[in-house]
Residue, then its C-alpha position, 0 to 999 in steps of 0.5 A: m804179715f812178714g813173719r814166719r809162716t806156720k806150718k799146718a799139721i799134715k794129716a796122714a791120709h791112708p788111700f787104702p784100709q789099713g788091715p793085716a799084712r798079707d803073708p808073702l808065702e801065700a803068693i803062687p810064683m809063676v813063670a813069666e811070659g817069654v821065659r824058656t828053659e834050656v839044658g846047658e853044660n853038665g846038665a845045668t838048667v839055664l833060663v833064657s829071657a828075650t827082652p826088647v833093647p831098652m834105650r829109646y833109639a836102640r829100641l826103635l832100631g831093635r824093631f827094624l833090625g829084630r835085636e833083643r837083649i838075651a839074658r841067661v841065668i844058670l841055676d845050680e842044683n838048689g836053684t833047679f830044684f826051686w824052678q822045677q817046683i814052680d807050676g803055677i799051683r803051689t804056693l811059696r810056703q809049699i815050695s818052702d817046705g819042699v826046700r826044707i826037706r830037700m836040703n835038711r835045714p830049719e823052716v826059718e832058713s828055708r823060708k828066707a832063702v826061698i823069699t830071697f831067690t824068689k826076689d831075685l828071679m823077680r828083679r830078672n823078670l823071670v818069675v811073676l807072683k799071683l796073689r790069692 
């Protein structure tokens, strides 16, 4: 009665059927809503994104004052090439092949670079992925 309770075995329940993992390079990158492209100094590509101020009260005041948080990302030559490849049709694999040819890099290195850069753009809400 006052002894230790024994733990019941927890059964691993999977809400989704386990199938083969999707290939991340089959996703199609698309420009996120509200992102625009500008040409900066020296011809550099600048990505501009306006988002509402995130804090509770600041967001309320931001609506009345028309305040938004403007984020600017300046792309280098390789980033500009990647950005130009995003058209809503090409997959990350096709973009990776283009990067590999342009930069004359091994296939594994170009794939890692494309995935890393895509993750970075997704964290900044500049790109969204459409799964096939």
